[in-house]
N, C-alpha and C positions, 0 to 999 in steps of 0.2 A: 259238791259242785259238778255240773255237767261239763264234758269236754267241749272244746271250741267247735264252731260250725264250719263246714266247707260248703262249696257251691251246691252239692246235692243233698244238703241237710236243711231242715227247717226247725225252728225253736219258737215256742210260745208258752204262755201261762194260761191255765184255765181253772175256773172255779169248779170244785167238786163237792157235791152235797152228800154228807154221810147220813146213815140211818138214824143217828142220834140227834140230827138237826144241825150239826155244825157244818159250816162252809169253809173248806180249806182251799188254798191256792197251790196247784201242782204245776211245776215246770216240766214241760214235755219236749223232747227233742227226737226227731226221726231222721234216719238216713234213707233216702229214697233211691230207687233204681228202676228206671223205665216206668215211672208212675206208681210203683208199689213201695210200701214201707217195708224195708228189709231188717231194720234194726231200730230199737227204741230205748230211750233213757227217760226215766222219771226221777224227780227229786221233790221232796215235800217234808214238812215238819209235823210231827205228832208227838209232843213231849212225853206222853204216857208210855210210848214205845221206845223212844230214843232221845237222848239229850242233844244229839246232833241231827243233821239232815239224813233222811232215809232215802237211799238210792235203789233203783231197780233198773236192770239192763238185760234185755232179752231180744230175740228175733221174733217178736210177737207184737200184735196190736193190742194195747191194754183196753179192756172193755169195762171192767169193774174194779174199783178201789173202794173198799168199805170196811167198816168195823162192826163186829157182831159179838155181843157178850164178852167184851174185853179182848177180842182177838182181831188182828189185822189181816185182811185178805186182799189179794190182787189176782184177777183172772185175765189171761191173754188169749188171743185167737190167732192161729197161723193164717197167713194171707195167701200163700201159694203152696203148691205141692212140695217145694223145697223145704219150707218150714214144717209142713205137715209130717214129712218123713223124718226130719231132724228130731222132732219131739216124740217120735215113736208111734205115729198114727193114732193119736189119742181118741178115745171113744167115751163120751162125746168129744167133739173136736176142740173144746176149750182146754187151756192149760192153766190150772190154778196153783197159786202159791200162798203160803201163810208165813207171817213174820214170827220166827221162833229163835230165841236166844241171840238176837241181834243180827240175824241173817234171814234171807228168804229161803224157805224150804218148799219144794214142789210137793203137792199133796193130791190124793185122788179126788176126782170131781165129786164123789159121794160125800166128801167132807166139807163141801161148800154149802153154807146155810141157804135155804130157800129164801130167807128174808133179804138176801142181798143179790138176788137174781137180776133185778132191774139194772140195765146198763146206765152208768153215770159218768163215763168218760166219753170224749169225742169219738163218734163212730167213724167219721171220714178220716182220710190220711192226714189232712191238715185243716186248720180253720179257714174262714173266709180271708181272702188276700188282704194283707196289711194289718191283720189282727195281732195286737201285742198281748192283750188280756181277753180271753174268751169268757164272758160272764155266764153265769148259770142260766139267766133268762134268755140270752141269745142262743146258748147251746141247746136248750130244750125247745126252741122255736121250730116252726114248720120249715124254716129255711135250712136248718142244721140237722140235729138229731131226729127231728120230727119229719124229715123229708120223705115224701112219697117214694115208694120203691124199695125201701129197706125191709128185708124179710123179718118176721117175728123173732127168729133166733139171733138176729143182730141187735134188736131192741131190748130183748130179755133173754137171759140164759135159758136154754131149752134142752134138758137132758134127753128128750125123746128125739132130738134132731139127728141123732146118730146112734143107731141101734147096735149095742155091743155084741148082741147075739146073732146079728145078721152076717153071714159069710161074705156078702157083697158090700159090707159097710164101708170098707176102704175105697172101693170103686165109687160108691155113692158120694162119699165125702169129697173125692177128687172132682166129681161132677159139680158138687156144690161150690167148690173153690173156683171152678171154671166159670160158673154162672155169676159168682160174685165178682170175678175179674171183668167179665163182660159188662156188668152193671156199673162198676167203677169207671170203666172206659167210656160208657155212655154218659155218665154224669160229668166226666171230665170234658167230653166234647160239647155238652150243653153249656158248661161254664165258659169254655173258650168262645163259643158262638155268642153268648150273651156279652162277653167282653168286646168282641168284634163289633156287635151291634151298637154297644154303648159308644165305642170310638167313632163309629160311622155317624151316629146321631150328634155327637159333640162337634165333629168336623162340619156337618151340615148346618149347625147353628152359627158357625163363625161367618162374619161378613166377608 
């Protein structure tokens, strides 16, 4: 069970499609700070791995939750330089985990199967306003995960997006994080503008 929400937290459920064709429902909760997700909790059920609820809690945005050859993986992504440094400046910048012996164990990115590189979790910080259950069809639509402006390494894990042999790799990754921050701010402003336009339109329709 996830902890209770406060004013700077958001919780929803979303459908997640696994590579074996199953559709599971994941409960996701995030603690937000100035528009950025700083902390995330996930809970879901997969009986072959645990008789109880499986929980995950990190300072990352979950990108992939999937099963491959009988093993359960979860891959997160740091959202700002704070998290990037906390997780040891990973190269590439993803932080993978594998369910081992009833707990999540961090593993090298090289152990993440290519078969699960496609992102199947919500890319944005939160679903559309008012969403209780984010269905798979809505999540994969052009208005959500298919939104224009998301770079390729956000839609699909890309081991080449961060060169481990490049001495300037950390600097480049910080630049990527800054660009991602600017893009999230832009999308947030667009959303606020659309909401303001909708309110203005509704008011103009009143007698």
